[in-house]
PDB file as gemmi writes it, atoms N, CA and C in Angstrom:
CRYST1    1.000    1.000    1.000  90.00  90.00  90.00 P 1                      
ATOM      1  N   UNK A   1     126.836  35.325 145.936  1.00  0.00           N  
ATOM      2  CA  UNK A   1     128.135  34.660 146.362  1.00  0.00           C  
ATOM      3  C   UNK A   1     128.950  34.956 147.512  1.00  0.00           C  
ATOM      4  N   UNK A   2     129.022  33.988 148.386  1.00  0.00           N  
ATOM      5  CA  UNK A   2     129.630  34.293 149.534  1.00  0.00           C  
ATOM      6  C   UNK A   2     131.219  34.808 149.442  1.00  0.00           C  
ATOM      7  N   UNK A   3     131.867  35.660 149.969  1.00  0.00           N  
ATOM      8  CA  UNK A   3     133.261  36.317 150.051  1.00  0.00           C  
ATOM      9  C   UNK A   3     133.887  34.881 150.690  1.00  0.00           C  
ATOM     10  N   UNK A   4     135.120  34.648 149.909  1.00  0.00           N  
ATOM     11  CA  UNK A   4     135.991  33.662 150.471  1.00  0.00           C  
ATOM     12  C   UNK A   4     136.883  34.425 151.504  1.00  0.00           C  
ATOM     13  N   UNK A   5     137.186  33.455 152.540  1.00  0.00           N  
ATOM     14  CA  UNK A   5     138.405  33.825 153.562  1.00  0.00           C  
ATOM     15  C   UNK A   5     139.542  33.632 153.099  1.00  0.00           C  
ATOM     16  N   UNK A   6     140.348  34.801 153.408  1.00  0.00           N  
ATOM     17  CA  UNK A   6     141.760  34.293 153.431  1.00  0.00           C  
ATOM     18  C   UNK A   6     142.527  33.582 154.455  1.00  0.00           C  
ATOM     19  N   UNK A   7     143.667  33.006 154.317  1.00  0.00           N  
ATOM     20  CA  UNK A   7     144.212  32.114 155.595  1.00  0.00           C  
ATOM     21  C   UNK A   7     145.184  33.470 155.971  1.00  0.00           C  
ATOM     22  N   UNK A   8     144.945  33.481 157.147  1.00  0.00           N  
ATOM     23  CA  UNK A   8     146.033  34.929 157.868  1.00  0.00           C  
ATOM     24  C   UNK A   8     147.280  34.413 157.875  1.00  0.00           C  
ATOM     25  N   UNK A   9     147.390  33.162 158.158  1.00  0.00           N  
ATOM     26  CA  UNK A   9     148.965  32.534 158.265  1.00  0.00           C  
ATOM     27  C   UNK A   9     149.517  32.642 156.845  1.00  0.00           C  
ATOM     28  N   UNK A  10     148.800  32.082 156.011  1.00  0.00           N  
ATOM     29  CA  UNK A  10     149.425  32.303 154.598  1.00  0.00           C  
ATOM     30  C   UNK A  10     149.549  33.876 153.849  1.00  0.00           C  
ATOM     31  N   UNK A  11     148.682  34.499 154.560  1.00  0.00           N  
ATOM     32  CA  UNK A  11     148.893  35.900 154.182  1.00  0.00           C  
ATOM     33  C   UNK A  11     150.310  36.361 154.368  1.00  0.00           C  
ATOM     34  N   UNK A  12     150.548  36.182 155.770  1.00  0.00           N  
ATOM     35  CA  UNK A  12     151.719  36.711 156.464  1.00  0.00           C  
ATOM     36  C   UNK A  12     153.201  36.101 155.574  1.00  0.00           C  
ATOM     37  N   UNK A  13     153.047  34.813 155.137  1.00  0.00           N  
ATOM     38  CA  UNK A  13     154.066  33.976 154.781  1.00  0.00           C  
ATOM     39  C   UNK A  13     154.492  34.339 153.405  1.00  0.00           C  
ATOM     40  N   UNK A  14     153.515  34.328 152.480  1.00  0.00           N  
ATOM     41  CA  UNK A  14     153.654  34.090 151.004  1.00  0.00           C  
ATOM     42  C   UNK A  14     153.239  35.612 150.178  1.00  0.00           C  
ATOM     43  N   UNK A  15     153.794  35.869 149.085  1.00  0.00           N  
ATOM     44  CA  UNK A  15     153.432  36.916 148.365  1.00  0.00           C  
ATOM     45  C   UNK A  15     153.256  36.351 146.834  1.00  0.00           C  
ATOM     46  N   UNK A  16     152.255  36.979 146.245  1.00  0.00           N  
ATOM     47  CA  UNK A  16     151.907  36.492 144.920  1.00  0.00           C  
ATOM     48  C   UNK A  16     152.697  37.350 144.079  1.00  0.00           C  
ATOM     49  N   UNK A  17     153.367  37.010 142.774  1.00  0.00           N  
ATOM     50  CA  UNK A  17     154.286  37.808 141.636  1.00  0.00           C  
ATOM     51  C   UNK A  17     153.162  38.037 140.917  1.00  0.00           C  
ATOM     52  N   UNK A  18     153.496  39.136 139.896  1.00  0.00           N  
ATOM     53  CA  UNK A  18     152.801  39.700 138.769  1.00  0.00           C  
ATOM     54  C   UNK A  18     152.203  38.655 137.841  1.00  0.00           C  
ATOM     55  N   UNK A  19     153.116  37.478 137.913  1.00  0.00           N  
ATOM     56  CA  UNK A  19     152.701  36.295 137.021  1.00  0.00           C  
ATOM     57  C   UNK A  19     151.631  35.237 137.741  1.00  0.00           C  
ATOM     58  N   UNK A  20     151.594  35.307 139.062  1.00  0.00           N  
ATOM     59  CA  UNK A  20     150.823  34.567 139.510  1.00  0.00           C  
ATOM     60  C   UNK A  20     151.550  33.311 140.695  1.00  0.00           C  
ATOM     61  N   UNK A  21     153.062  33.687 140.559  1.00  0.00           N  
ATOM     62  CA  UNK A  21     153.712  32.473 141.369  1.00  0.00           C  
ATOM     63  C   UNK A  21     153.709  32.857 142.657  1.00  0.00           C  
ATOM     64  N   UNK A  22     154.196  32.055 143.501  1.00  0.00           N  
ATOM     65  CA  UNK A  22     153.912  32.068 144.941  1.00  0.00           C  
ATOM     66  C   UNK A  22     155.549  32.447 145.525  1.00  0.00           C  
ATOM     67  N   UNK A  23     155.770  33.351 146.408  1.00  0.00           N  
ATOM     68  CA  UNK A  23     157.055  33.632 146.733  1.00  0.00           C  
ATOM     69  C   UNK A  23     157.306  33.282 148.109  1.00  0.00           C  
ATOM     70  N   UNK A  24     158.241  32.814 148.605  1.00  0.00           N  
ATOM     71  CA  UNK A  24     158.241  32.514 150.167  1.00  0.00           C  
ATOM     72  C   UNK A  24     159.716  32.706 150.640  1.00  0.00           C  
ATOM     73  N   UNK A  25     159.930  33.068 151.637  1.00  0.00           N  
ATOM     74  CA  UNK A  25     161.202  33.321 152.411  1.00  0.00           C  
ATOM     75  C   UNK A  25     161.742  31.752 152.809  1.00  0.00           C  
ATOM     76  N   UNK A  26     163.002  31.723 152.754  1.00  0.00           N  
ATOM     77  CA  UNK A  26     163.866  30.614 152.988  1.00  0.00           C  
ATOM     78  C   UNK A  26     163.676  30.370 154.761  1.00  0.00           C  
ATOM     79  N   UNK A  27     163.712  29.197 155.262  1.00  0.00           N  
ATOM     80  CA  UNK A  27     163.729  28.820 156.548  1.00  0.00           C  
ATOM     81  C   UNK A  27     164.870  28.873 157.050  1.00  0.00           C  
ATOM     82  N   UNK A  28     165.297  28.869 158.492  1.00  0.00           N  
ATOM     83  CA  UNK A  28     166.547  28.604 159.118  1.00  0.00           C  
ATOM     84  C   UNK A  28     167.365  29.764 159.057  1.00  0.00           C  
ATOM     85  N   UNK A  29     166.874  30.781 158.782  1.00  0.00           N  
ATOM     86  CA  UNK A  29     167.534  32.367 159.182  1.00  0.00           C  
ATOM     87  C   UNK A  29     168.051  33.012 160.430  1.00  0.00           C  
ATOM     88  N   UNK A  30     166.787  32.878 160.953  1.00  0.00           N  
ATOM     89  CA  UNK A  30     166.371  33.576 162.236  1.00  0.00           C  
ATOM     90  C   UNK A  30     166.696  32.888 163.420  1.00  0.00           C  
ATOM     91  N   UNK A  31     167.362  31.851 163.339  1.00  0.00           N  
ATOM     92  CA  UNK A  31     167.693  30.994 164.676  1.00  0.00           C  
ATOM     93  C   UNK A  31     168.844  30.186 164.622  1.00  0.00           C  
ATOM     94  N   UNK A  32     169.799  30.318 165.727  1.00  0.00           N  
ATOM     95  CA  UNK A  32     171.205  30.035 165.723  1.00  0.00           C  
ATOM     96  C   UNK A  32     172.027  30.331 164.514  1.00  0.00           C  
ATOM     97  N   UNK A  33     172.232  31.514 164.263  1.00  0.00           N  
ATOM     98  CA  UNK A  33     172.834  32.172 163.268  1.00  0.00           C  
ATOM     99  C   UNK A  33     174.211  32.096 162.901  1.00  0.00           C  
ATOM    100  N   UNK A  34     174.663  31.866 164.390  1.00  0.00           N  
ATOM    101  CA  UNK A  34     176.218  31.982 164.622  1.00  0.00           C  
ATOM    102  C   UNK A  34     176.953  30.665 164.101  1.00  0.00           C  
ATOM    103  N   UNK A  35     176.323  29.785 164.393  1.00  0.00           N  
ATOM    104  CA  UNK A  35     177.132  28.543 163.545  1.00  0.00           C  
ATOM    105  C   UNK A  35     177.107  28.145 162.409  1.00  0.00           C  
ATOM    106  N   UNK A  36     176.145  29.309 161.417  1.00  0.00           N  
ATOM    107  CA  UNK A  36     176.180  29.191 160.036  1.00  0.00           C  
ATOM    108  C   UNK A  36     177.319  30.124 159.597  1.00  0.00           C  
ATOM    109  N   UNK A  37     177.710  29.481 158.259  1.00  0.00           N  
ATOM    110  CA  UNK A  37     178.534  30.237 157.644  1.00  0.00           C  
ATOM    111  C   UNK A  37     177.860  31.547 156.950  1.00  0.00           C  
ATOM    112  N   UNK A  38     178.868  32.828 156.419  1.00  0.00           N  
ATOM    113  CA  UNK A  38     178.296  33.938 155.936  1.00  0.00           C  
ATOM    114  C   UNK A  38     177.873  33.588 154.707  1.00  0.00           C  
ATOM    115  N   UNK A  39     178.429  32.589 154.142  1.00  0.00           N  
ATOM    116  CA  UNK A  39     178.031  32.279 152.512  1.00  0.00           C  
ATOM    117  C   UNK A  39     176.564  31.300 152.763  1.00  0.00           C  
ATOM    118  N   UNK A  40     176.218  30.797 153.567  1.00  0.00           N  
ATOM    119  CA  UNK A  40     175.163  30.074 153.665  1.00  0.00           C  
ATOM    120  C   UNK A  40     174.105  31.046 154.270  1.00  0.00           C  
ATOM    121  N   UNK A  41     174.069  32.159 155.056  1.00  0.00           N  
ATOM    122  CA  UNK A  41     173.496  33.002 155.352  1.00  0.00           C  
ATOM    123  C   UNK A  41     172.919  34.020 154.363  1.00  0.00           C  
ATOM    124  N   UNK A  42     173.784  34.312 153.491  1.00  0.00           N  
ATOM    125  CA  UNK A  42     173.632  35.105 152.441  1.00  0.00           C  
ATOM    126  C   UNK A  42     172.588  34.517 151.625  1.00  0.00           C  
ATOM    127  N   UNK A  43     172.679  32.949 151.352  1.00  0.00           N  
ATOM    128  CA  UNK A  43     171.893  32.608 150.240  1.00  0.00           C  
ATOM    129  C   UNK A  43     170.416  32.331 150.906  1.00  0.00           C  
ATOM    130  N   UNK A  44     170.327  32.327 152.340  1.00  0.00           N  
ATOM    131  CA  UNK A  44     168.979  32.476 152.998  1.00  0.00           C  
ATOM    132  C   UNK A  44     168.131  33.557 152.764  1.00  0.00           C  
ATOM    133  N   UNK A  45     169.014  34.682 152.623  1.00  0.00           N  
ATOM    134  CA  UNK A  45     168.528  35.927 152.467  1.00  0.00           C  
ATOM    135  C   UNK A  45     167.302  35.888 151.429  1.00  0.00           C  
ATOM    136  N   UNK A  46     167.737  35.567 150.498  1.00  0.00           N  
ATOM    137  CA  UNK A  46     166.562  35.767 149.122  1.00  0.00           C  
ATOM    138  C   UNK A  46     165.422  34.684 149.247  1.00  0.00           C  
ATOM    139  N   UNK A  47     164.432  35.358 148.523  1.00  0.00           N  
ATOM    140  CA  UNK A  47     163.194  34.463 148.542  1.00  0.00           C  
ATOM    141  C   UNK A  47     163.218  33.587 147.404  1.00  0.00           C  
ATOM    142  N   UNK A  48     162.371  32.482 147.420  1.00  0.00           N  
ATOM    143  CA  UNK A  48     161.995  31.338 146.462  1.00  0.00           C  
ATOM    144  C   UNK A  48     160.659  31.201 146.093  1.00  0.00           C  
ATOM    145  N   UNK A  49     160.618  30.490 144.849  1.00  0.00           N  
ATOM    146  CA  UNK A  49     159.266  30.354 144.598  1.00  0.00           C  
ATOM    147  C   UNK A  49     158.856  28.631 144.882  1.00  0.00           C  
ATOM    148  N   UNK A  50     157.674  28.671 145.485  1.00  0.00           N  
ATOM    149  CA  UNK A  50     156.954  27.664 145.671  1.00  0.00           C  
ATOM    150  C   UNK A  50     156.421  26.881 144.663  1.00  0.00           C  
ATOM    151  N   UNK A  51     156.517  25.788 144.268  1.00  0.00           N  
ATOM    152  CA  UNK A  51     156.063  24.896 143.094  1.00  0.00           C  
ATOM    153  C   UNK A  51     155.308  23.819 143.275  1.00  0.00           C  
ATOM    154  N   UNK A  52     154.919  23.235 142.332  1.00  0.00           N  
ATOM    155  CA  UNK A  52     154.278  21.933 142.435  1.00  0.00           C  
ATOM    156  C   UNK A  52     152.996  21.888 143.047  1.00  0.00           C  
ATOM    157  N   UNK A  53     152.797  20.686 143.739  1.00  0.00           N  
ATOM    158  CA  UNK A  53     151.452  20.415 144.518  1.00  0.00           C  
ATOM    159  C   UNK A  53     151.282  21.449 145.685  1.00  0.00           C  
ATOM    160  N   UNK A  54     152.371  21.765 146.424  1.00  0.00           N  
ATOM    161  CA  UNK A  54     152.089  22.608 147.482  1.00  0.00           C  
ATOM    162  C   UNK A  54     151.715  23.900 146.915  1.00  0.00           C  
ATOM    163  N   UNK A  55     152.517  24.409 145.663  1.00  0.00           N  
ATOM    164  CA  UNK A  55     152.017  25.475 145.137  1.00  0.00           C  
ATOM    165  C   UNK A  55     150.666  25.891 144.948  1.00  0.00           C  
ATOM    166  N   UNK A  56     149.960  25.056 144.599  1.00  0.00           N  
ATOM    167  CA  UNK A  56     148.685  24.823 144.220  1.00  0.00           C  
ATOM    168  C   UNK A  56     147.666  24.747 145.228  1.00  0.00           C  
ATOM    169  N   UNK A  57     148.226  23.818 146.438  1.00  0.00           N  
ATOM    170  CA  UNK A  57     147.362  24.055 147.524  1.00  0.00           C  
ATOM    171  C   UNK A  57     147.535  25.590 148.322  1.00  0.00           C  
ATOM    172  N   UNK A  58     148.313  25.914 148.286  1.00  0.00           N  
ATOM    173  CA  UNK A  58     148.822  27.244 148.871  1.00  0.00           C  
ATOM    174  C   UNK A  58     147.993  28.528 148.284  1.00  0.00           C  
ATOM    175  N   UNK A  59     147.990  28.154 146.903  1.00  0.00           N  
ATOM    176  CA  UNK A  59     147.211  29.264 146.246  1.00  0.00           C  
ATOM    177  C   UNK A  59     145.946  29.280 146.766  1.00  0.00           C  
ATOM    178  N   UNK A  60     145.159  28.419 146.873  1.00  0.00           N  
ATOM    179  CA  UNK A  60     143.737  28.067 147.548  1.00  0.00           C  
ATOM    180  C   UNK A  60     143.641  28.939 148.772  1.00  0.00           C  
ATOM    181  N   UNK A  61     144.552  29.198 149.505  1.00  0.00           N  
ATOM    182  CA  UNK A  61     144.587  29.879 150.833  1.00  0.00           C  
ATOM    183  C   UNK A  61     144.483  31.306 150.597  1.00  0.00           C  
ATOM    184  N   UNK A  62     144.826  31.816 149.315  1.00  0.00           N  
ATOM    185  CA  UNK A  62     144.913  33.015 148.980  1.00  0.00           C  
ATOM    186  C   UNK A  62     144.059  33.587 147.993  1.00  0.00           C  
ATOM    187  N   UNK A  63     142.850  33.556 148.250  1.00  0.00           N  
ATOM    188  CA  UNK A  63     141.902  33.455 146.981  1.00  0.00           C  
ATOM    189  C   UNK A  63     142.170  34.864 146.212  1.00  0.00           C  
ATOM    190  N   UNK A  64     142.287  35.764 146.713  1.00  0.00           N  
ATOM    191  CA  UNK A  64     142.338  37.411 146.213  1.00  0.00           C  
ATOM    192  C   UNK A  64     143.666  37.812 146.353  1.00  0.00           C  
ATOM    193  N   UNK A  65     144.688  37.099 146.165  1.00  0.00           N  
ATOM    194  CA  UNK A  65     146.025  37.179 146.035  1.00  0.00           C  
ATOM    195  C   UNK A  65     146.432  38.411 146.210  1.00  0.00           C  
TER     196      UNK A  65                                                      
END                                                                             
C-alpha cells in the first residue's frame, strides 16, 4: 500500500486532539488589531473545534494525524 501524503497547508493550520477532534485558531486576530476591542481580541486568542462536514473533509487532509 502506498503512503498517503499529508496536506502541508492543513498540517500548519490544524491540530488533532487526543480524542480525534480538529482544533483551529480563530481568524481575524493578526491584522488591523487596533480597531478591535480588548474583549474581542481576548476571545480570538482561544482555539476552537472544527466540526461538521468541514471537519470530516479536513481530517482527510491529515491522514496520520
